[in-house]
All heavy atoms as TSV, in Angstrom:
chain	resi	resn	atom	element	x	y	z
A	1	MET	N	N	-7.993	24.461	-33.336
A	1	MET	CA	C	-8.258	23.060	-33.573
A	1	MET	C	C	-8.033	22.299	-32.263
A	1	MET	O	O	-7.059	22.526	-31.569
A	1	MET	CB	C	-7.317	22.539	-34.666
A	1	MET	CG	C	-7.444	21.054	-34.915
A	1	MET	SD	S	-6.278	20.469	-36.155
A	1	MET	CE	C	-7.402	20.176	-37.473
A	2	SER	N	N	-8.954	21.420	-31.923
A	2	SER	CA	C	-8.785	20.629	-30.704
A	2	SER	C	C	-8.610	19.160	-31.067
A	2	SER	O	O	-9.080	18.704	-32.109
A	2	SER	CB	C	-9.987	20.800	-29.781
A	2	SER	OG	O	-11.141	20.282	-30.394
A	3	ALA	N	N	-7.931	18.466	-30.210
A	3	ALA	CA	C	-7.670	17.045	-30.439
A	3	ALA	C	C	-8.536	16.223	-29.500
A	3	ALA	O	O	-8.804	16.623	-28.372
A	3	ALA	CB	C	-6.200	16.732	-30.202
A	4	GLU	N	N	-8.972	15.084	-29.977
A	4	GLU	CA	C	-9.735	14.166	-29.140
A	4	GLU	C	C	-8.763	13.145	-28.559
A	4	GLU	O	O	-7.989	12.525	-29.284
A	4	GLU	CB	C	-10.802	13.448	-29.960
A	4	GLU	CG	C	-11.627	12.487	-29.149
A	4	GLU	CD	C	-12.675	11.751	-29.979
A	4	GLU	OE1	O	-12.748	11.993	-31.197
A	4	GLU	OE2	O	-13.380	10.933	-29.400
A	5	ILE	N	N	-8.794	12.982	-27.257
A	5	ILE	CA	C	-7.937	11.999	-26.600
A	5	ILE	C	C	-8.743	10.723	-26.430
A	5	ILE	O	O	-9.816	10.724	-25.837
A	5	ILE	CB	C	-7.434	12.509	-25.239
A	5	ILE	CG1	C	-6.581	13.756	-25.435
A	5	ILE	CG2	C	-6.667	11.413	-24.508
A	5	ILE	CD1	C	-6.161	14.427	-24.163
A	6	ILE	N	N	-8.226	9.650	-26.973
A	6	ILE	CA	C	-8.901	8.361	-26.907
A	6	ILE	C	C	-8.123	7.460	-25.953
A	6	ILE	O	O	-6.988	7.089	-26.233
A	6	ILE	CB	C	-8.988	7.706	-28.303
A	6	ILE	CG1	C	-9.730	8.642	-29.254
A	6	ILE	CG2	C	-9.664	6.346	-28.208
A	6	ILE	CD1	C	-9.701	8.196	-30.698
A	7	PRO	N	N	-8.724	7.124	-24.812
A	7	PRO	CA	C	-8.011	6.241	-23.875
A	7	PRO	C	C	-7.916	4.823	-24.436
A	7	PRO	O	O	-8.881	4.310	-25.006
A	7	PRO	CB	C	-8.869	6.281	-22.613
A	7	PRO	CG	C	-10.208	6.735	-23.057
A	7	PRO	CD	C	-10.001	7.546	-24.302
A	8	LEU	N	N	-6.756	4.231	-24.307
A	8	LEU	CA	C	-6.551	2.873	-24.784
A	8	LEU	C	C	-6.662	1.905	-23.619
A	8	LEU	O	O	-6.154	2.165	-22.532
A	8	LEU	CB	C	-5.169	2.736	-25.432
A	8	LEU	CG	C	-4.909	3.599	-26.650
A	8	LEU	CD1	C	-3.466	3.450	-27.110
A	8	LEU	CD2	C	-5.861	3.236	-27.773
A	9	ALA	N	N	-7.306	0.786	-23.852
A	9	ALA	CA	C	-7.464	-0.238	-22.814
A	9	ALA	C	C	-6.291	-1.209	-22.894
A	9	ALA	O	O	-6.424	-2.362	-23.294
A	9	ALA	CB	C	-8.787	-0.961	-22.987
A	10	VAL	N	N	-5.105	-0.707	-22.535
A	10	VAL	CA	C	-3.898	-1.527	-22.575
A	10	VAL	C	C	-3.125	-1.334	-21.280
A	10	VAL	O	O	-3.298	-0.339	-20.576
A	10	VAL	CB	C	-2.989	-1.154	-23.773
A	10	VAL	CG1	C	-3.685	-1.422	-25.092
A	10	VAL	CG2	C	-2.541	0.292	-23.692
A	11	TRP	N	N	-2.267	-2.296	-20.947
A	11	TRP	CA	C	-1.378	-2.149	-19.802
A	11	TRP	C	C	-0.226	-1.249	-20.216
A	11	TRP	O	O	0.259	-1.329	-21.337
A	11	TRP	CB	C	-0.847	-3.512	-19.365
A	11	TRP	CG	C	-1.899	-4.355	-18.738
A	11	TRP	CD1	C	-2.699	-5.256	-19.364
A	11	TRP	CD2	C	-2.300	-4.366	-17.373
A	11	TRP	NE1	N	-3.566	-5.835	-18.474
A	11	TRP	CE2	C	-3.339	-5.308	-17.235
A	11	TRP	CE3	C	-1.881	-3.677	-16.249
A	11	TRP	CZ2	C	-3.951	-5.571	-16.019
A	11	TRP	CZ3	C	-2.495	-3.946	-15.032
A	11	TRP	CH2	C	-3.517	-4.880	-14.938
A	12	THR	N	N	0.204	-0.388	-19.314
A	12	THR	CA	C	1.283	0.542	-19.615
A	12	THR	C	C	2.275	0.576	-18.456
A	12	THR	O	O	1.939	0.215	-17.331
A	12	THR	CB	C	0.737	1.958	-19.886
A	12	THR	OG1	O	1.845	2.839	-20.135
A	12	THR	CG2	C	-0.066	2.496	-18.728
A	13	THR	N	N	3.476	1.021	-18.739
A	13	THR	CA	C	4.480	1.189	-17.690
A	13	THR	C	C	4.529	2.643	-17.208
A	13	THR	O	O	5.363	2.994	-16.398
A	13	THR	CB	C	5.871	0.770	-18.195
A	13	THR	OG1	O	6.187	1.541	-19.356
A	13	THR	CG2	C	5.900	-0.713	-18.536
A	14	LEU	N	N	3.623	3.468	-17.723
A	14	LEU	CA	C	3.574	4.880	-17.343
A	14	LEU	C	C	2.504	5.109	-16.282
A	14	LEU	O	O	1.433	4.506	-16.329
A	14	LEU	CB	C	3.261	5.743	-18.563
A	14	LEU	CG	C	4.229	5.613	-19.744
A	14	LEU	CD1	C	3.716	6.402	-20.934
A	14	LEU	CD2	C	5.616	6.065	-19.344
A	15	ASP	N	N	2.797	5.968	-15.327
A	15	ASP	CA	C	1.805	6.327	-14.314
A	15	ASP	C	C	0.661	7.095	-14.962
A	15	ASP	O	O	0.839	7.751	-15.998
A	15	ASP	CB	C	2.436	7.208	-13.220
A	15	ASP	CG	C	3.405	6.442	-12.333
A	15	ASP	OD1	O	3.375	5.193	-12.351
A	15	ASP	OD2	O	4.183	7.097	-11.619
A	16	THR	N	N	-0.503	7.026	-14.345
A	16	THR	CA	C	-1.664	7.800	-14.774
A	16	THR	C	C	-2.331	8.365	-13.529
A	16	THR	O	O	-2.050	7.928	-12.419
A	16	THR	CB	C	-2.642	6.935	-15.606
A	16	THR	OG1	O	-3.644	7.774	-16.171
A	16	THR	CG2	C	-3.287	5.860	-14.772
A	17	SER	N	N	-3.206	9.305	-13.703
A	17	SER	CA	C	-3.854	9.917	-12.532
A	17	SER	C	C	-4.943	8.989	-11.991
A	17	SER	O	O	-5.573	8.251	-12.747
A	17	SER	CB	C	-4.475	11.263	-12.912
A	17	SER	OG	O	-5.630	11.054	-13.701
A	18	PRO	N	N	-5.167	9.041	-10.670
A	18	PRO	CA	C	-6.248	8.239	-10.096
A	18	PRO	C	C	-7.608	8.584	-10.722
A	18	PRO	O	O	-8.423	7.690	-10.966
A	18	PRO	CB	C	-6.220	8.615	-8.611
A	18	PRO	CG	C	-4.808	9.002	-8.354
A	18	PRO	CD	C	-4.372	9.701	-9.615
A	19	GLY	N	N	-7.845	9.848	-11.004
A	19	GLY	CA	C	-9.120	10.237	-11.620
A	19	GLY	C	C	-9.332	9.578	-12.970
A	19	GLY	O	O	-10.423	9.089	-13.272
A	20	ARG	N	N	-8.292	9.547	-13.770
A	20	ARG	CA	C	-8.391	8.918	-15.091
A	20	ARG	C	C	-8.636	7.415	-14.958
A	20	ARG	O	O	-9.446	6.841	-15.668
A	20	ARG	CB	C	-7.113	9.180	-15.880
A	20	ARG	CG	C	-7.116	8.553	-17.249
A	20	ARG	CD	C	-5.841	8.831	-17.969
A	20	ARG	NE	N	-6.175	9.589	-19.156
A	20	ARG	CZ	C	-5.316	10.065	-20.007
A	20	ARG	NH1	N	-4.033	9.906	-19.798
A	20	ARG	NH2	N	-5.708	10.703	-21.068
A	21	MET	N	N	-7.941	6.786	-14.014
A	21	MET	CA	C	-8.098	5.358	-13.799
A	21	MET	C	C	-9.503	5.040	-13.300
A	21	MET	O	O	-10.138	4.092	-13.763
A	21	MET	CB	C	-7.041	4.877	-12.802
A	21	MET	CG	C	-7.016	3.391	-12.520
A	21	MET	SD	S	-8.083	2.802	-11.196
A	21	MET	CE	C	-7.692	3.843	-9.844
A	22	LEU	N	N	-10.021	5.852	-12.363
A	22	LEU	CA	C	-11.356	5.615	-11.827
A	22	LEU	C	C	-12.442	5.855	-12.871
A	22	LEU	O	O	-13.437	5.134	-12.917
A	22	LEU	CB	C	-11.590	6.477	-10.588
A	22	LEU	CG	C	-10.762	6.082	-9.364
A	22	LEU	CD1	C	-10.871	7.149	-8.281
A	22	LEU	CD2	C	-11.169	4.722	-8.839
A	23	THR	N	N	-12.250	6.843	-13.722
A	23	THR	CA	C	-13.198	7.090	-14.810
A	23	THR	C	C	-13.229	5.906	-15.762
A	23	THR	O	O	-14.296	5.444	-16.173
A	23	THR	CB	C	-12.831	8.377	-15.574
A	23	THR	OG1	O	-12.934	9.479	-14.673
A	23	THR	CG2	C	-13.740	8.598	-16.763
A	24	ALA	N	N	-12.044	5.387	-16.101
A	24	ALA	CA	C	-11.975	4.221	-16.992
A	24	ALA	C	C	-12.668	3.020	-16.354
A	24	ALA	O	O	-13.392	2.278	-17.028
A	24	ALA	CB	C	-10.519	3.885	-17.316
A	25	ALA	N	N	-12.488	2.843	-15.051
A	25	ALA	CA	C	-13.130	1.730	-14.353
A	25	ALA	C	C	-14.648	1.911	-14.353
A	25	ALA	O	O	-15.395	0.957	-14.594
A	25	ALA	CB	C	-12.597	1.627	-12.926
A	26	ALA	N	N	-15.120	3.122	-14.094
A	26	ALA	CA	C	-16.558	3.397	-14.073
A	26	ALA	C	C	-17.181	3.167	-15.450
A	26	ALA	O	O	-18.297	2.655	-15.552
A	26	ALA	CB	C	-16.814	4.828	-13.610
A	27	ASP	N	N	-16.451	3.488	-16.498
A	27	ASP	CA	C	-16.953	3.308	-17.860
A	27	ASP	C	C	-17.090	1.840	-18.244
A	27	ASP	O	O	-17.783	1.517	-19.198
A	27	ASP	CB	C	-16.042	4.017	-18.872
A	27	ASP	CG	C	-16.154	5.529	-18.774
A	27	ASP	OD1	O	-17.107	6.023	-18.138
A	27	ASP	OD2	O	-15.276	6.215	-19.331
A	28	ARG	N	N	-16.416	0.952	-17.521
A	28	ARG	CA	C	-16.484	-0.484	-17.819
A	28	ARG	C	C	-17.752	-1.139	-17.279
A	28	ARG	O	O	-18.044	-2.281	-17.585
A	28	ARG	CB	C	-15.261	-1.216	-17.238
A	28	ARG	CG	C	-13.915	-0.820	-17.813
A	28	ARG	CD	C	-13.735	-1.285	-19.240
A	28	ARG	NE	N	-13.766	-2.725	-19.355
A	28	ARG	CZ	C	-12.717	-3.506	-19.518
A	28	ARG	NH1	N	-11.516	-2.969	-19.568
A	28	ARG	NH2	N	-12.854	-4.797	-19.634
A	29	GLY	N	N	-18.490	-0.444	-16.418
A	29	GLY	CA	C	-19.703	-1.004	-15.849
A	29	GLY	C	C	-19.424	-2.167	-14.907
A	29	GLY	O	O	-20.103	-3.193	-14.950
A	30	LEU	N	N	-18.426	-2.023	-14.061
A	30	LEU	CA	C	-18.019	-3.091	-13.155
A	30	LEU	C	C	-19.154	-3.515	-12.234
A	30	LEU	O	O	-19.955	-2.694	-11.796
A	30	LEU	CB	C	-16.826	-2.636	-12.315
A	30	LEU	CG	C	-15.583	-2.195	-13.084
A	30	LEU	CD1	C	-14.513	-1.721	-12.110
A	30	LEU	CD2	C	-15.060	-3.314	-13.949
A	31	GLU	N	N	-19.198	-4.793	-11.914
A	31	GLU	CA	C	-20.161	-5.316	-10.950
A	31	GLU	C	C	-19.583	-5.346	-9.543
A	31	GLU	O	O	-20.322	-5.300	-8.565
A	31	GLU	CB	C	-20.597	-6.717	-11.354
A	31	GLU	CG	C	-21.402	-6.747	-12.641
A	31	GLU	CD	C	-21.880	-8.141	-12.990
A	31	GLU	OE1	O	-21.730	-9.063	-12.170
A	31	GLU	OE2	O	-22.397	-8.304	-14.095
A	32	LYS	N	N	-18.268	-5.454	-9.429
A	32	LYS	CA	C	-17.566	-5.470	-8.150
A	32	LYS	C	C	-16.300	-4.641	-8.307
A	32	LYS	O	O	-15.704	-4.624	-9.376
A	32	LYS	CB	C	-17.171	-6.899	-7.763
A	32	LYS	CG	C	-18.336	-7.852	-7.632
A	32	LYS	CD	C	-17.850	-9.260	-7.368
A	32	LYS	CE	C	-19.009	-10.235	-7.355
A	32	LYS	NZ	N	-18.556	-11.610	-7.099
A	33	ALA	N	N	-15.888	-3.982	-7.223
A	33	ALA	CA	C	-14.678	-3.165	-7.308
A	33	ALA	C	C	-14.025	-3.004	-5.943
A	33	ALA	O	O	-14.701	-3.001	-4.914
A	33	ALA	CB	C	-14.998	-1.786	-7.879
A	34	VAL	N	N	-12.712	-2.880	-5.968
A	34	VAL	CA	C	-11.915	-2.571	-4.782
A	34	VAL	C	C	-11.003	-1.413	-5.163
A	34	VAL	O	O	-10.385	-1.431	-6.224
A	34	VAL	CB	C	-11.063	-3.783	-4.336
A	34	VAL	CG1	C	-10.190	-3.422	-3.150
A	34	VAL	CG2	C	-11.943	-4.981	-4.016
A	35	VAL	N	N	-10.935	-0.408	-4.298
A	35	VAL	CA	C	-10.063	0.742	-4.534
A	35	VAL	C	C	-9.089	0.841	-3.366
A	35	VAL	O	O	-9.508	0.845	-2.208
A	35	VAL	CB	C	-10.871	2.053	-4.652
A	35	VAL	CG1	C	-9.938	3.246	-4.809
A	35	VAL	CG2	C	-11.854	1.977	-5.802
A	36	VAL	N	N	-7.815	0.898	-3.688
A	36	VAL	CA	C	-6.768	1.058	-2.681
A	36	VAL	C	C	-5.885	2.202	-3.140
A	36	VAL	O	O	-5.485	2.253	-4.304
A	36	VAL	CB	C	-5.923	-0.232	-2.538
A	36	VAL	CG1	C	-4.831	-0.043	-1.500
A	36	VAL	CG2	C	-6.799	-1.422	-2.195
A	37	GLY	N	N	-5.588	3.114	-2.258
A	37	GLY	CA	C	-4.737	4.237	-2.641
A	37	GLY	C	C	-4.096	4.895	-1.439
A	37	GLY	O	O	-4.371	4.532	-0.297
A	38	ILE	N	N	-3.251	5.858	-1.720
A	38	ILE	CA	C	-2.571	6.631	-0.690
A	38	ILE	C	C	-2.972	8.099	-0.856
A	38	ILE	O	O	-2.827	8.661	-1.949
A	38	ILE	CB	C	-1.031	6.494	-0.798
A	38	ILE	CG1	C	-0.600	5.038	-0.688
A	38	ILE	CG2	C	-0.341	7.355	0.260
A	38	ILE	CD1	C	-0.840	4.402	0.668
A	39	GLU	N	N	-3.487	8.684	0.208
A	39	GLU	CA	C	-3.880	10.092	0.179
A	39	GLU	C	C	-2.634	10.982	0.247
A	39	GLU	O	O	-1.537	10.495	0.527
A	39	GLU	CB	C	-4.828	10.389	1.344
A	39	GLU	CG	C	-6.133	9.594	1.246
A	39	GLU	CD	C	-7.083	9.879	2.382
A	39	GLU	OE1	O	-7.177	11.055	2.811
A	39	GLU	OE2	O	-7.741	8.932	2.841
A	40	ALA	N	N	-2.810	12.272	-0.017
A	40	ALA	CA	C	-1.679	13.208	-0.048
A	40	ALA	C	C	-0.896	13.223	1.264
A	40	ALA	O	O	0.320	13.416	1.258
A	40	ALA	CB	C	-2.179	14.621	-0.379
A	41	ASP	N	N	-1.586	12.971	2.377
A	41	ASP	CA	C	-0.896	12.990	3.675
A	41	ASP	C	C	-0.294	11.630	4.044
A	41	ASP	O	O	0.215	11.445	5.137
A	41	ASP	CB	C	-1.833	13.457	4.785
A	41	ASP	CG	C	-2.982	12.479	5.049
A	41	ASP	OD1	O	-3.088	11.441	4.363
A	41	ASP	OD2	O	-3.791	12.765	5.962
A	42	GLY	N	N	-0.364	10.668	3.106
A	42	GLY	CA	C	0.216	9.356	3.336
A	42	GLY	C	C	-0.737	8.337	3.933
A	42	GLY	O	O	-0.372	7.181	4.139
A	43	THR	N	N	-1.976	8.737	4.206
A	43	THR	CA	C	-2.979	7.848	4.782
A	43	THR	C	C	-3.467	6.841	3.738
A	43	THR	O	O	-3.742	7.205	2.593
A	43	THR	CB	C	-4.189	8.658	5.298
A	43	THR	OG1	O	-3.737	9.612	6.240
A	43	THR	CG2	C	-5.235	7.763	5.927
A	44	LEU	N	N	-3.575	5.588	4.161
A	44	LEU	CA	C	-4.103	4.545	3.280
A	44	LEU	C	C	-5.603	4.727	3.108
A	44	LEU	O	O	-6.328	4.929	4.090
A	44	LEU	CB	C	-3.832	3.154	3.868
A	44	LEU	CG	C	-4.404	1.968	3.085
A	44	LEU	CD1	C	-3.652	1.781	1.771
A	44	LEU	CD2	C	-4.355	0.704	3.921
A	45	PHE	N	N	-6.075	4.676	1.868
A	45	PHE	CA	C	-7.503	4.692	1.570
A	45	PHE	C	C	-7.869	3.335	1.023
A	45	PHE	O	O	-7.169	2.779	0.176
A	45	PHE	CB	C	-7.848	5.772	0.535
A	45	PHE	CG	C	-9.292	5.707	0.108
A	45	PHE	CD1	C	-10.269	6.364	0.847
A	45	PHE	CD2	C	-9.674	4.974	-0.998
A	45	PHE	CE1	C	-11.603	6.294	0.469
A	45	PHE	CE2	C	-11.010	4.893	-1.386
A	45	PHE	CZ	C	-11.975	5.552	-0.641
A	46	PHE	N	N	-8.977	2.783	1.506
A	46	PHE	CA	C	-9.423	1.476	1.055
A	46	PHE	C	C	-10.946	1.467	1.027
A	46	PHE	O	O	-11.590	1.916	1.973
A	46	PHE	CB	C	-8.931	0.388	2.010
A	46	PHE	CG	C	-9.489	-0.972	1.704
A	46	PHE	CD1	C	-8.902	-1.760	0.731
A	46	PHE	CD2	C	-10.603	-1.445	2.365
A	46	PHE	CE1	C	-9.419	-3.005	0.439
A	46	PHE	CE2	C	-11.134	-2.689	2.069
A	46	PHE	CZ	C	-10.533	-3.467	1.104
A	47	ALA	N	N	-11.524	0.965	-0.062
A	47	ALA	CA	C	-12.974	0.822	-0.167
A	47	ALA	C	C	-13.278	-0.376	-1.056
A	47	ALA	O	O	-12.529	-0.673	-1.989
A	47	ALA	CB	C	-13.598	2.083	-0.745
A	48	SER	N	N	-14.367	-1.061	-0.743
A	48	SER	CA	C	-14.781	-2.208	-1.534
A	48	SER	C	C	-16.291	-2.175	-1.707
A	48	SER	O	O	-17.020	-1.795	-0.785
A	48	SER	CB	C	-14.374	-3.512	-0.841
A	48	SER	OG	O	-14.880	-4.631	-1.553
A	49	SER	N	N	-16.741	-2.574	-2.867
A	49	SER	CA	C	-18.176	-2.668	-3.098
A	49	SER	C	C	-18.745	-3.946	-2.480
A	49	SER	O	O	-19.960	-4.110	-2.413
A	49	SER	CB	C	-18.473	-2.637	-4.605
A	49	SER	OG	O	-17.910	-3.782	-5.237
A	50	GLN	N	N	-17.883	-4.822	-2.034
A	50	GLN	CA	C	-18.292	-6.094	-1.448
A	50	GLN	C	C	-18.368	-5.994	0.065
A	50	GLN	O	O	-17.408	-5.569	0.699
A	50	GLN	CB	C	-17.292	-7.200	-1.825
A	50	GLN	CG	C	-17.152	-7.410	-3.317
A	50	GLN	CD	C	-18.475	-7.812	-3.938
A	50	GLN	OE1	O	-18.953	-8.905	-3.727
A	50	GLN	NE2	N	-19.075	-6.909	-4.687
A	51	ALA	N	N	-19.486	-6.414	0.647
A	51	ALA	CA	C	-19.617	-6.412	2.104
A	51	ALA	C	C	-18.775	-7.526	2.722
A	51	ALA	O	O	-18.273	-7.381	3.827
A	51	ALA	CB	C	-21.083	-6.584	2.494
A	52	SER	N	N	-18.590	-8.612	1.976
A	52	SER	CA	C	-17.843	-9.760	2.480
A	52	SER	C	C	-16.342	-9.538	2.330
A	52	SER	O	O	-15.841	-9.306	1.226
A	52	SER	CB	C	-18.249	-11.021	1.702
A	52	SER	OG	O	-17.328	-12.062	1.916
A	53	SER	N	N	-15.613	-9.631	3.439
A	53	SER	CA	C	-14.160	-9.486	3.367
A	53	SER	C	C	-13.547	-10.625	2.554
A	53	SER	O	O	-12.534	-10.434	1.878
A	53	SER	CB	C	-13.547	-9.421	4.762
A	53	SER	OG	O	-13.865	-10.578	5.505
A	54	GLY	N	N	-14.148	-11.803	2.586
A	54	GLY	CA	C	-13.660	-12.925	1.786
A	54	GLY	C	C	-13.747	-12.634	0.295
A	54	GLY	O	O	-12.811	-12.920	-0.465
A	55	ASP	N	N	-14.883	-12.047	-0.149
A	55	ASP	CA	C	-15.035	-11.679	-1.565
A	55	ASP	C	C	-14.029	-10.601	-1.959
A	55	ASP	O	O	-13.470	-10.621	-3.053
A	55	ASP	CB	C	-16.455	-11.194	-1.850
A	55	ASP	CG	C	-17.490	-12.304	-1.813
A	55	ASP	OD1	O	-17.103	-13.496	-1.883
A	55	ASP	OD2	O	-18.688	-11.990	-1.714
A	56	THR	N	N	-13.781	-9.659	-1.043
A	56	THR	CA	C	-12.803	-8.603	-1.315
A	56	THR	C	C	-11.403	-9.189	-1.439
A	56	THR	O	O	-10.653	-8.844	-2.355
A	56	THR	CB	C	-12.842	-7.544	-0.200
A	56	THR	OG1	O	-14.145	-6.958	-0.175
A	56	THR	CG2	C	-11.806	-6.463	-0.428
A	57	LEU	N	N	-11.049	-10.097	-0.538
A	57	LEU	CA	C	-9.728	-10.735	-0.606
A	57	LEU	C	C	-9.574	-11.538	-1.899
A	57	LEU	O	O	-8.491	-11.574	-2.489
A	57	LEU	CB	C	-9.501	-11.626	0.609
A	57	LEU	CG	C	-9.220	-10.877	1.911
A	57	LEU	CD1	C	-9.230	-11.842	3.089
A	57	LEU	CD2	C	-7.899	-10.135	1.822
A	58	LEU	N	N	-10.650	-12.184	-2.343
A	58	LEU	CA	C	-10.590	-12.930	-3.601
A	58	LEU	C	C	-10.307	-11.984	-4.769
A	58	LEU	O	O	-9.470	-12.287	-5.623
A	58	LEU	CB	C	-11.886	-13.698	-3.839
A	58	LEU	CG	C	-11.980	-14.444	-5.169
A	58	LEU	CD1	C	-10.866	-15.480	-5.299
A	58	LEU	CD2	C	-13.341	-15.088	-5.341
A	59	LEU	N	N	-10.980	-10.847	-4.820
A	59	LEU	CA	C	-10.727	-9.870	-5.890
A	59	LEU	C	C	-9.273	-9.405	-5.866
A	59	LEU	O	O	-8.618	-9.301	-6.916
A	59	LEU	CB	C	-11.658	-8.665	-5.764
A	59	LEU	CG	C	-13.110	-8.871	-6.156
A	59	LEU	CD1	C	-13.931	-7.626	-5.842
A	59	LEU	CD2	C	-13.225	-9.204	-7.634
A	60	LEU	N	N	-8.760	-9.126	-4.667
A	60	LEU	CA	C	-7.366	-8.694	-4.553
A	60	LEU	C	C	-6.401	-9.796	-4.981
A	60	LEU	O	O	-5.395	-9.528	-5.654
A	60	LEU	CB	C	-7.063	-8.243	-3.123
A	60	LEU	CG	C	-7.737	-6.946	-2.683
A	60	LEU	CD1	C	-7.549	-6.734	-1.187
A	60	LEU	CD2	C	-7.216	-5.765	-3.473
A	61	ALA	N	N	-6.691	-11.043	-4.615
A	61	ALA	CA	C	-5.839	-12.167	-5.007
A	61	ALA	C	C	-5.855	-12.366	-6.516
A	61	ALA	O	O	-4.811	-12.627	-7.130
A	61	ALA	CB	C	-6.275	-13.444	-4.298
A	62	LEU	N	N	-7.023	-12.236	-7.132
A	62	LEU	CA	C	-7.116	-12.374	-8.594
A	62	LEU	C	C	-6.336	-11.258	-9.297
A	62	LEU	O	O	-5.659	-11.506	-10.297
A	62	LEU	CB	C	-8.585	-12.364	-9.035
A	62	LEU	CG	C	-9.405	-13.584	-8.642
A	62	LEU	CD1	C	-10.888	-13.353	-8.940
A	62	LEU	CD2	C	-8.905	-14.841	-9.344
A	63	ALA	N	N	-6.426	-10.043	-8.749
A	63	ALA	CA	C	-5.682	-8.922	-9.324
A	63	ALA	C	C	-4.178	-9.142	-9.171
A	63	ALA	O	O	-3.405	-8.885	-10.108
A	63	ALA	CB	C	-6.094	-7.616	-8.652
A	64	LYS	N	N	-3.752	-9.638	-8.013
A	64	LYS	CA	C	-2.327	-9.915	-7.792
A	64	LYS	C	C	-1.832	-10.977	-8.760
A	64	LYS	O	O	-0.759	-10.833	-9.362
A	64	LYS	CB	C	-2.100	-10.372	-6.353
A	64	LYS	CG	C	-0.652	-10.691	-6.045
A	64	LYS	CD	C	-0.484	-11.119	-4.599
A	64	LYS	CE	C	0.958	-11.503	-4.311
A	64	LYS	NZ	N	1.138	-11.911	-2.910
A	65	LYS	N	N	-2.600	-12.035	-8.952
A	65	LYS	CA	C	-2.232	-13.100	-9.890
A	65	LYS	C	C	-2.075	-12.539	-11.298
A	65	LYS	O	O	-1.091	-12.811	-11.986
A	65	LYS	CB	C	-3.291	-14.202	-9.881
A	65	LYS	CG	C	-3.022	-15.338	-10.849
A	65	LYS	CD	C	-4.151	-16.364	-10.779
A	65	LYS	CE	C	-3.931	-17.541	-11.707
A	65	LYS	NZ	N	-3.994	-17.201	-13.124
A	66	ARG	N	N	-3.027	-11.708	-11.720
A	66	ARG	CA	C	-2.979	-11.123	-13.069
A	66	ARG	C	C	-1.768	-10.206	-13.223
A	66	ARG	O	O	-1.078	-10.229	-14.239
A	66	ARG	CB	C	-4.266	-10.344	-13.333
A	66	ARG	CG	C	-4.338	-9.733	-14.699
A	66	ARG	CD	C	-4.534	-10.801	-15.756
A	66	ARG	NE	N	-4.748	-10.166	-17.032
A	66	ARG	CZ	C	-4.017	-10.393	-18.120
A	66	ARG	NH1	N	-3.045	-11.273	-18.078
A	66	ARG	NH2	N	-4.263	-9.772	-19.228
A	67	LEU	N	N	-1.479	-9.422	-12.204
A	67	LEU	CA	C	-0.335	-8.512	-12.256
A	67	LEU	C	C	0.972	-9.281	-12.343
A	67	LEU	O	O	1.874	-8.932	-13.119
A	67	LEU	CB	C	-0.345	-7.596	-11.024
A	67	LEU	CG	C	0.712	-6.505	-10.985
A	67	LEU	CD1	C	0.586	-5.572	-12.189
A	67	LEU	CD2	C	0.570	-5.701	-9.701
A	68	LEU	N	N	1.088	-10.363	-11.585
A	68	LEU	CA	C	2.295	-11.203	-11.639
A	68	LEU	C	C	2.445	-11.863	-13.008
A	68	LEU	O	O	3.551	-11.989	-13.536
A	68	LEU	CB	C	2.279	-12.236	-10.525
A	68	LEU	CG	C	2.459	-11.690	-9.112
A	68	LEU	CD1	C	2.197	-12.766	-8.075
A	68	LEU	CD2	C	3.826	-11.073	-8.936
A	69	GLU	N	N	1.336	-12.279	-13.597
A	69	GLU	CA	C	1.379	-12.881	-14.936
A	69	GLU	C	C	1.856	-11.849	-15.960
A	69	GLU	O	O	2.664	-12.174	-16.835
A	69	GLU	CB	C	-0.010	-13.398	-15.339
A	69	GLU	CG	C	-0.459	-14.608	-14.569
A	69	GLU	CD	C	-1.917	-14.972	-14.790
A	69	GLU	OE1	O	-2.661	-14.179	-15.399
A	69	GLU	OE2	O	-2.315	-16.047	-14.312
A	70	LEU	N	N	1.371	-10.627	-15.842
A	70	LEU	CA	C	1.792	-9.564	-16.768
A	70	LEU	C	C	3.274	-9.244	-16.593
A	70	LEU	O	O	3.978	-8.996	-17.562
A	70	LEU	CB	C	0.946	-8.318	-16.573
A	70	LEU	CG	C	-0.489	-8.434	-17.034
A	70	LEU	CD1	C	-1.299	-7.241	-16.554
A	70	LEU	CD2	C	-0.554	-8.541	-18.550
A	71	ALA	N	N	3.734	-9.261	-15.350
A	71	ALA	CA	C	5.140	-8.984	-15.076
A	71	ALA	C	C	6.042	-10.062	-15.690
A	71	ALA	O	O	7.184	-9.798	-16.056
A	71	ALA	CB	C	5.389	-8.901	-13.583
A	72	ASP	N	N	5.496	-11.278	-15.809
A	72	ASP	CA	C	6.245	-12.384	-16.406
A	72	ASP	C	C	6.116	-12.416	-17.922
A	72	ASP	O	O	6.559	-13.365	-18.565
A	72	ASP	CB	C	5.760	-13.731	-15.838
A	72	ASP	CG	C	6.260	-13.971	-14.426
A	72	ASP	OD1	O	7.253	-13.325	-14.031
A	72	ASP	OD2	O	5.657	-14.794	-13.727
A	73	GLY	N	N	5.465	-11.401	-18.495
A	73	GLY	CA	C	5.320	-11.325	-19.945
A	73	GLY	C	C	4.067	-11.964	-20.479
A	73	GLY	O	O	3.893	-12.099	-21.681
A	74	GLY	N	N	3.144	-12.349	-19.608
A	74	GLY	CA	C	1.875	-12.927	-20.057
A	74	GLY	C	C	0.942	-11.848	-20.578
A	74	GLY	O	O	1.188	-10.671	-20.418
A	75	GLU	N	N	-0.102	-12.283	-21.207
A	75	GLU	CA	C	-1.072	-11.308	-21.732
A	75	GLU	C	C	-2.424	-11.496	-21.121
A	75	GLU	O	O	-2.833	-12.455	-20.675
A	75	GLU	CB	C	-1.166	-11.438	-23.239
A	75	GLU	CG	C	0.142	-11.000	-23.877
A	75	GLU	CD	C	0.011	-10.784	-25.363
A	75	GLU	OE1	O	-1.083	-10.459	-25.826
A	75	GLU	OE2	O	0.997	-10.946	-26.052
């Protein structure tokens, strides 16, 4: 018997794999995206679908604002 794993679209305090997170993001049909990560050797990886650095900074600022709101108990 096999079990079906259903990913939940909720915020969690548990780590998840980058592959799982990227798959979930791809499934959302995003129009814009920024990816920031650390490679196994400690090298920073950064990529943006936006050619404009201003648009990329705006996405990062919006994400930071949302993360701070969640940390304060917002939804």
